[in-house]
C-alpha positions as CSV (number, residue, x, y, z in Angstrom):
1,X,67.6,-18.8,16.2
2,X,68.6,-15.2,15.3
3,X,65.9,-12.6,15.2
4,X,64.9,-10.9,11.9
5,X,65.6,-7.2,11.8
6,X,63.2,-4.7,10.1
7,X,66.1,-3.8,7.8
8,X,66.6,-7.4,6.7
9,X,62.8,-7.9,6.2
10,X,62.9,-4.8,3.9
11,X,65.6,-6.5,1.9
12,X,63.7,-9.7,1.7
13,X,60.2,-8.4,1.0
14,X,60.3,-9.0,-2.8
15,X,61.2,-12.7,-2.1
16,X,57.8,-13.3,-0.4
17,X,56.1,-13.6,-3.8
18,X,59.0,-15.4,-5.4
19,X,58.8,-18.2,-2.8
20,X,55.0,-18.5,-3.4
21,X,55.6,-18.8,-7.1
22,X,58.4,-21.4,-6.7
23,X,56.1,-23.5,-4.6
24,X,53.3,-23.2,-7.1
25,X,55.5,-24.1,-10.1
26,X,57.4,-26.9,-8.2
27,X,54.0,-28.4,-7.3
28,X,52.9,-28.4,-10.9
29,X,56.2,-29.7,-12.2
30,X,56.5,-32.6,-9.7
31,X,52.9,-33.5,-10.2
32,X,53.0,-33.7,-14.0
33,X,56.6,-34.3,-15.1
34,X,57.7,-37.4,-17.1
35,X,60.3,-39.3,-15.0
36,X,63.6,-39.9,-16.7
37,X,65.3,-43.1,-15.6
38,X,67.5,-45.8,-16.9
39,X,65.5,-49.0,-17.3
40,X,65.8,-51.4,-14.4
41,X,67.3,-54.8,-14.8
42,X,64.7,-57.2,-16.3
43,X,62.5,-59.1,-13.9
44,X,62.3,-62.1,-16.2
45,X,65.8,-63.7,-16.4
46,X,65.5,-64.7,-20.0
47,X,68.4,-64.6,-22.5
48,X,66.6,-62.1,-24.7
49,X,66.0,-59.8,-21.7
50,X,69.5,-60.1,-20.2
51,X,71.1,-59.3,-23.5
52,X,68.8,-56.5,-24.4
53,X,69.5,-54.8,-21.1
54,X,73.3,-55.2,-21.4
55,X,73.3,-53.7,-24.9
56,X,70.9,-51.0,-23.9
57,X,73.3,-49.7,-21.3
58,X,76.2,-49.9,-23.8
59,X,74.2,-47.9,-26.3
60,X,73.7,-45.0,-23.9
61,X,77.4,-45.0,-23.2
62,X,78.2,-45.2,-26.9
63,X,76.1,-42.0,-27.5
64,X,78.4,-40.3,-25.0
65,X,81.5,-41.8,-26.6
66,X,80.5,-40.6,-30.0
67,X,79.8,-37.2,-28.6
68,X,83.4,-37.0,-27.3
69,X,82.7,-37.8,-23.6
70,X,84.9,-40.2,-21.7
71,X,83.0,-43.2,-20.3
72,X,85.8,-45.3,-19.0
73,X,87.8,-44.9,-15.8
74,X,91.5,-44.3,-15.7
75,X,93.7,-43.5,-18.7
76,X,92.3,-46.0,-21.1
77,X,92.1,-44.7,-24.6
78,X,89.5,-45.5,-27.2
79,X,89.7,-45.3,-30.9
80,X,87.7,-42.0,-30.7
81,X,90.2,-40.3,-28.4
82,X,92.0,-38.8,-31.4
83,X,88.8,-37.1,-32.5
84,X,87.9,-35.5,-29.2
85,X,89.3,-32.0,-30.1
86,X,87.6,-31.9,-33.5
87,X,84.5,-34.0,-32.8
88,X,81.5,-32.4,-34.6
89,X,79.1,-34.2,-32.2
90,X,80.7,-32.8,-29.1
91,X,79.0,-30.3,-26.8
92,X,75.4,-31.2,-27.8
93,X,72.7,-30.4,-25.4
94,X,71.7,-34.1,-25.1
95,X,75.3,-35.2,-24.5
96,X,75.8,-32.6,-21.8
97,X,72.5,-33.4,-20.2
98,X,73.1,-37.2,-20.2
99,X,76.7,-36.8,-18.9
100,X,75.4,-34.7,-16.0
101,X,72.5,-37.0,-15.1
102,X,73.1,-38.8,-11.8
103,X,71.9,-42.2,-13.2
104,X,74.2,-42.0,-16.2
105,X,77.1,-40.9,-14.0
106,X,76.6,-43.8,-11.7
107,X,76.6,-46.1,-14.8
108,X,79.9,-44.6,-15.9
109,X,81.3,-45.0,-12.5
110,X,80.4,-48.7,-12.3
111,X,81.6,-49.3,-15.9
112,X,80.3,-51.8,-18.4
113,X,82.1,-55.1,-18.9
114,X,81.1,-55.2,-22.6
115,X,81.6,-51.6,-23.7
116,X,85.2,-52.2,-24.8
117,X,84.1,-54.8,-27.4
118,X,82.5,-52.1,-29.5
119,X,85.6,-49.9,-29.8
120,X,86.5,-51.1,-33.3
121,X,83.0,-50.2,-34.6
122,X,83.0,-46.6,-33.3
123,X,85.2,-45.0,-36.0
124,X,83.0,-46.3,-38.8
125,X,79.8,-45.4,-37.0
126,X,81.2,-41.8,-36.4
127,X,81.9,-41.4,-40.1
128,X,78.5,-42.8,-41.1
129,X,76.8,-40.4,-38.7
130,X,78.6,-37.3,-40.0
131,X,77.9,-38.3,-43.6
132,X,74.2,-39.0,-43.0
133,X,71.3,-36.9,-44.3
134,X,69.8,-36.5,-40.8
135,X,73.1,-35.1,-39.5
136,X,73.4,-32.7,-42.5
137,X,69.9,-31.4,-41.8
138,X,70.8,-31.0,-38.1
139,X,73.9,-29.0,-39.0
140,X,72.0,-26.7,-41.3
141,X,69.5,-25.7,-38.7
142,X,70.1,-22.1,-37.7
143,X,70.4,-21.0,-34.1
144,X,71.2,-23.0,-31.0
145,X,70.1,-26.6,-31.1
146,X,67.5,-27.6,-28.6
147,X,67.3,-30.8,-26.6
148,X,64.4,-31.8,-28.8
149,X,66.6,-31.4,-31.9
150,X,69.3,-33.5,-30.3
151,X,66.9,-36.3,-29.3
152,X,65.4,-36.4,-32.8
153,X,68.9,-36.7,-34.2
154,X,70.0,-39.5,-31.9
155,X,66.8,-41.5,-32.0
156,X,67.0,-41.5,-35.8
157,X,70.7,-42.4,-35.7
158,X,70.1,-45.3,-33.4
159,X,67.4,-46.7,-35.7
160,X,69.2,-46.0,-39.1
161,X,72.9,-46.0,-38.4
162,X,73.9,-47.9,-35.2
163,X,71.2,-50.6,-35.5
164,X,72.3,-51.3,-39.1
165,X,76.0,-51.0,-38.8
166,X,77.6,-54.4,-39.8
167,X,80.7,-54.0,-37.6
168,X,78.6,-53.2,-34.5
169,X,76.4,-56.2,-35.2
170,X,79.4,-58.4,-35.7
171,X,80.8,-57.2,-32.3
172,X,77.5,-57.7,-30.7
173,X,77.4,-61.3,-31.9
174,X,80.6,-62.0,-30.1
175,X,78.7,-61.8,-26.8
176,X,77.7,-65.4,-25.8
177,X,74.3,-64.0,-24.6
178,X,73.5,-62.4,-28.0
179,X,70.0,-62.8,-29.5
180,X,68.5,-61.1,-32.5
181,X,65.3,-60.3,-30.4
182,X,67.5,-58.8,-27.6
183,X,69.4,-56.7,-30.1
184,X,66.3,-55.1,-31.5
185,X,64.8,-54.7,-28.0
186,X,67.9,-52.8,-26.8
187,X,67.6,-50.2,-29.5
188,X,63.9,-49.7,-28.8
189,X,64.7,-49.3,-25.1
190,X,67.4,-46.7,-25.8
191,X,65.1,-44.7,-28.1
192,X,62.3,-44.7,-25.5
193,X,64.7,-43.6,-22.8
194,X,65.9,-40.6,-24.9
195,X,62.3,-39.6,-25.7
196,X,61.4,-39.8,-22.0
197,X,64.5,-37.7,-21.2
198,X,63.4,-35.1,-23.7
199,X,59.9,-34.9,-22.2
200,X,61.3,-34.4,-18.7
201,X,63.9,-31.8,-19.6
202,X,61.3,-30.0,-21.8
203,X,58.8,-29.9,-18.9
204,X,61.5,-28.5,-16.6
205,X,62.3,-25.8,-19.1
206,X,58.6,-25.0,-19.5
207,X,58.3,-24.9,-15.7
208,X,61.2,-22.4,-15.4
209,X,59.6,-20.3,-18.1
210,X,56.3,-20.4,-16.3
211,X,58.0,-19.2,-13.1
212,X,59.5,-16.2,-14.9
213,X,56.2,-15.4,-16.7
214,X,54.2,-15.5,-13.5
215,X,56.6,-13.2,-11.7
216,X,56.4,-10.8,-14.6
217,X,52.6,-10.9,-14.5
218,X,52.7,-10.2,-10.8
219,X,54.7,-7.0,-11.5
220,X,52.2,-6.1,-14.2
221,X,49.4,-6.4,-11.5
222,X,51.4,-4.1,-9.3
223,X,51.5,-1.4,-12.0
224,X,47.8,-2.1,-12.9
225,X,46.7,-1.5,-9.3
226,X,48.6,1.8,-9.2
227,X,46.8,2.8,-12.5
228,X,43.3,1.6,-11.4
229,X,42.3,4.9,-9.7
230,X,42.9,6.7,-13.0
231,X,40.2,4.5,-14.7
232,X,37.8,5.0,-11.8
233,X,38.4,8.8,-11.9
234,X,37.8,8.8,-15.6
235,X,34.5,7.0,-15.1
236,X,33.5,9.5,-12.4
237,X,34.3,12.4,-14.7
238,X,32.1,10.8,-17.4
239,X,29.3,10.4,-14.8
240,X,29.6,14.1,-13.9
241,X,29.5,15.2,-17.5
242,X,26.5,13.0,-18.2
243,X,24.6,14.5,-15.2
244,X,25.1,18.0,-16.6
245,X,23.4,17.0,-19.9
246,X,20.4,15.2,-18.4
247,X,16.9,16.8,-18.4
248,X,16.6,19.3,-15.5
249,X,19.9,18.9,-13.8
250,X,20.2,20.1,-10.2
251,X,22.4,23.0,-9.2
252,X,24.8,20.6,-7.7
253,X,25.0,18.6,-10.9
254,X,25.7,21.8,-12.9
255,X,28.4,22.9,-10.5
256,X,29.8,19.7,-9.1
257,X,32.6,19.3,-6.6
258,X,35.5,18.0,-8.7
259,X,37.9,17.3,-5.8
260,X,37.7,13.5,-6.5
261,X,38.5,13.8,-10.2
262,X,41.2,16.4,-9.6
263,X,43.0,14.1,-7.1
264,X,46.7,14.8,-7.2
265,X,47.7,11.2,-6.7
266,X,45.9,10.3,-9.9
267,X,47.6,13.3,-11.6
268,X,51.0,12.1,-10.5
269,X,50.4,8.5,-11.8
270,X,49.2,9.9,-15.1
271,X,52.4,12.0,-15.5
272,X,54.8,9.3,-14.3
273,X,57.5,8.7,-16.9
274,X,58.3,5.3,-15.3
275,X,54.7,4.1,-15.6
276,X,54.4,5.4,-19.1
277,X,57.6,3.6,-20.1
278,X,56.4,0.3,-18.6
279,X,53.0,0.6,-20.2
280,X,54.6,1.2,-23.6
281,X,56.3,-2.2,-23.3
282,X,53.5,-4.0,-21.4
283,X,50.1,-2.6,-22.5
284,X,47.8,-2.4,-19.5
285,X,44.1,-1.5,-19.8
286,X,41.2,-1.7,-17.4
287,X,38.7,0.0,-19.8
288,X,37.5,-3.4,-21.1
289,X,36.2,-4.1,-17.6
290,X,33.4,-1.5,-17.6
291,X,31.0,-3.4,-15.2
292,X,33.9,-4.0,-12.8
293,X,34.9,-0.3,-12.8
294,X,31.2,0.8,-12.3
295,X,30.7,-1.6,-9.4
296,X,34.0,-0.4,-7.8
297,X,33.2,3.2,-8.3
298,X,29.7,2.7,-6.7
299,X,31.4,1.1,-3.7
300,X,33.9,3.9,-3.5
301,X,31.3,6.7,-3.6
302,X,29.2,4.9,-0.9
303,X,32.2,4.4,1.4
304,X,32.8,6.5,4.6
305,X,36.3,7.0,3.4
306,X,35.1,8.8,0.3
307,X,32.5,10.8,2.1
308,X,34.9,12.0,4.8
309,X,37.4,13.1,2.1
310,X,34.8,15.0,0.2
311,X,33.5,16.8,3.3
312,X,36.9,17.9,4.5
313,X,37.2,21.7,4.1
314,X,40.6,21.4,2.4
315,X,42.9,18.5,1.4
316,X,46.6,18.3,0.8
317,X,48.6,16.2,-1.7
318,X,49.2,13.8,1.2
319,X,45.4,13.6,1.8
320,X,44.9,12.8,-1.9
321,X,47.4,9.9,-1.6
322,X,45.9,8.6,1.6
323,X,42.4,8.6,0.1
324,X,43.5,6.1,-2.5
325,X,45.6,4.1,-0.1
326,X,42.6,3.6,2.2
327,X,40.2,3.0,-0.7
328,X,42.4,0.4,-2.2
329,X,43.1,-1.3,1.1
330,X,39.5,-1.3,2.5
331,X,37.1,-1.1,-0.4
332,X,38.7,-2.2,-3.7
333,X,41.1,-5.0,-2.7
334,X,38.4,-7.0,-0.8
335,X,35.9,-6.5,-3.6
336,X,34.4,-9.5,-5.5
337,X,34.2,-7.3,-8.6
338,X,38.0,-6.8,-8.6
339,X,38.6,-10.5,-8.1
340,X,36.4,-11.3,-11.2
341,X,38.1,-8.6,-13.2
342,X,41.6,-9.8,-12.3
343,X,40.6,-13.3,-13.3
344,X,39.7,-12.0,-16.7
345,X,43.1,-10.5,-17.0
346,X,45.4,-13.2,-15.8
347,X,45.1,-16.6,-14.1
348,X,47.9,-15.6,-11.7
349,X,46.5,-12.3,-10.4
350,X,44.0,-13.4,-7.7
351,X,46.8,-15.4,-6.0
352,X,49.2,-12.4,-6.4
353,X,46.9,-9.7,-4.9
354,X,47.9,-10.1,-1.3
355,X,51.5,-9.4,-1.9
356,X,51.3,-7.0,-4.9
357,X,48.6,-5.1,-3.1
358,X,51.0,-4.6,-0.2
359,X,53.6,-3.3,-2.7
360,X,51.0,-0.9,-4.2
361,X,50.1,0.5,-0.8
362,X,53.7,0.9,0.1
363,X,54.4,2.8,-3.1
364,X,51.5,5.2,-2.4
365,X,52.8,5.9,1.1
366,X,56.2,6.6,-0.3
367,X,54.7,9.0,-2.8
368,X,52.9,10.9,0.0
369,X,56.2,11.2,1.9
370,X,58.4,12.2,-1.1
371,X,59.4,15.8,-1.3
372,X,58.9,15.9,-5.1
373,X,55.7,13.9,-5.2
374,X,57.0,11.8,-8.0
375,X,56.2,8.1,-8.5
376,X,59.1,5.7,-7.7
377,X,58.1,2.2,-8.8
378,X,59.5,-0.6,-6.7
379,X,61.8,-2.6,-9.0
380,X,60.6,-6.0,-10.2
381,X,63.7,-7.3,-8.5
382,X,65.7,-5.4,-5.8
383,X,69.0,-6.7,-7.2
384,X,70.6,-9.4,-9.2
385,X,70.5,-11.8,-6.2
386,X,66.7,-11.4,-6.1
387,X,66.5,-12.0,-9.9
388,X,68.4,-15.2,-9.6
389,X,66.7,-16.4,-6.4
390,X,63.5,-17.9,-7.9
391,X,65.1,-19.9,-10.7
392,X,68.0,-21.1,-8.5
393,X,65.6,-22.1,-5.7
394,X,63.4,-24.0,-8.2
395,X,66.3,-25.8,-9.9
396,X,68.0,-26.7,-6.6
397,X,64.7,-28.1,-5.3
398,X,64.2,-30.3,-8.4
399,X,67.8,-31.6,-8.4
400,X,67.8,-32.5,-4.7
401,X,64.2,-33.4,-4.1
402,X,64.9,-37.1,-3.4
403,X,67.6,-36.4,-0.8
404,X,65.4,-33.7,0.8
405,X,62.4,-36.1,0.9
406,X,64.4,-38.5,3.0
407,X,64.8,-35.7,5.7
408,X,61.0,-35.2,5.6
409,X,60.2,-38.9,6.0
410,X,62.8,-39.2,8.8
411,X,61.0,-36.6,11.0
412,X,57.4,-37.2,10.4
413,X,55.8,-38.2,13.7
414,X,53.7,-41.2,12.7
415,X,51.7,-40.9,15.9
416,X,50.4,-37.5,14.8
417,X,50.6,-37.6,11.0
418,X,49.9,-40.4,8.5
419,X,52.7,-40.3,6.0
420,X,50.5,-41.9,3.3
421,X,47.9,-39.1,3.7
422,X,50.0,-36.0,3.8
423,X,49.0,-33.2,1.5
424,X,51.3,-33.1,-1.5
425,X,51.4,-29.3,-1.1
426,X,52.9,-29.7,2.3
427,X,55.7,-32.0,0.9
428,X,56.4,-29.4,-1.9
429,X,56.6,-26.6,0.7
430,X,59.0,-28.6,2.8
431,X,61.2,-29.4,-0.1
432,X,61.4,-25.7,-1.1
433,X,62.1,-24.7,2.5
434,X,64.9,-27.3,2.9
435,X,66.3,-26.2,-0.4
436,X,66.5,-22.6,0.8
437,X,68.0,-23.6,4.2
438,X,70.8,-25.5,2.6
439,X,71.6,-23.5,-0.6
440,X,71.1,-19.9,0.4
441,X,73.5,-19.2,3.3
442,X,72.8,-15.4,3.5
443,X,69.1,-16.0,4.3
444,X,68.6,-16.3,8.1
445,X,66.9,-19.5,9.3
446,X,64.0,-17.6,11.0
447,X,63.1,-15.9,7.7
448,X,63.0,-19.2,5.9
449,X,61.0,-20.9,8.7
450,X,58.5,-18.1,9.1
451,X,57.9,-17.6,5.3
452,X,57.1,-21.3,4.6
453,X,54.9,-21.6,7.6
454,X,52.9,-18.7,6.3
455,X,52.7,-20.1,2.8
456,X,51.4,-23.4,4.3
457,X,48.8,-21.6,6.4
458,X,47.6,-19.7,3.3
459,X,47.8,-22.3,0.6
460,X,47.4,-25.7,2.3
461,X,45.2,-27.3,5.0
462,X,44.2,-25.9,8.4
463,X,46.9,-27.9,10.2
464,X,49.6,-27.5,7.6
465,X,51.4,-24.6,9.4
466,X,51.7,-26.6,12.5
467,X,53.0,-29.6,10.6
468,X,55.5,-27.6,8.6
469,X,56.8,-25.9,11.7
470,X,57.3,-29.2,13.6
471,X,59.0,-31.0,10.7
472,X,61.2,-28.1,9.7
473,X,62.3,-27.5,13.3
474,X,63.5,-31.1,13.6
475,X,65.2,-31.0,10.2
476,X,67.0,-27.8,11.1
477,X,68.4,-29.3,14.4
478,X,69.4,-32.5,12.5
479,X,71.2,-30.5,9.8
480,X,73.0,-28.4,12.4
481,X,74.1,-31.5,14.4
482,X,75.5,-33.0,11.2
483,X,77.4,-29.9,10.3
484,X,75.3,-29.3,7.1
485,X,73.7,-26.1,8.3
486,X,76.0,-23.5,9.7
487,X,74.0,-20.3,9.9
């Protein structure tokens, strides 16, 4: 395997948190999603069940036909072919989603022996649909139609137009297996399938939104940590002023050393146009966490770092920056008070502290080394590739999870690991890692391997890192031998 250069790690550092977020959201999605599937062939071989299943498959294909999609192999033409260019039902979210679903595509590929018998009914059904009240309401709705809108339209159309169309019923009766009970059951099955499909796609959309939201909240934590010394300095200034006003103040209290509250790092943060612009759009405030700030300030004032800084004869701007870099790293970040305060702000922040804290310390070091002393925030994404990395990794993992799970099962050593007792987190981490290996050719293999081992060590069981390492190493060799991994 190729070694990872320091330069490449610098390019990849923003992706550390993105990987963690993808694993978290993938875990939640796979654990809670509603599975979309075409109903299986009936176990009971009754006439009602056989006919219901046959018509049910045809109804799914009819939705695609009525939406302008081809569902027959070769150059066969249907009575709807002449409407394809002007089809008002074409291009709906549901039709596109159904047509791209692997199970539906397999059904189209196999073909249905009975779908041709309904061709004569489709023109009339199409007219009935476009003249219906539900379709008129659908067309009037402003903005882009959602999958939920499309599912509502088609479930109502199935129940009120297709199920009651006399020509469709007549054609259905021509099947020697036809039964009235099977006819009704087929429509119920189709409606249930569409509703389940909506639930699944909606949960996927929600998961993707949650991924983006959590990454934005992580960046908010980064800016909040840079600002935290300002709030602690303000609290210290209030303490100093209060000491002057108390009964019989000491000479030291009347003439305090203001080096700490005059800190030039804090001044630079307060004057940063970048931070001011960000806070304008994303209000950040620690002042509602008085007890957290007080506890943190007490810990700061009692620390050796603070005492050494205050006793130094003279300090530079670099010393001011280094003070807060050391205080954040050694006093504030490990504090239980900060953990509790972050929990009050966001459910994401405690998980994000390790990575965003690193970014905060890096920014302070860069400020100390900058000639102009200005704050240069790290971008939320380094470039467009980084911005697309998380969503694409998540979607590729969801779409290919079943294939990638076969690789995992193939290389689990049953003598060391019980497949039935594996931590689900480990399976999710492996799926994400395999996804990255196969779909992101510019990311070196060692980067992917090392990052997911670290995620496993931090988020899963004590032996997870060892397990992930062993399975991934075997999968990488297998993919290379098969010509599927060429980096």
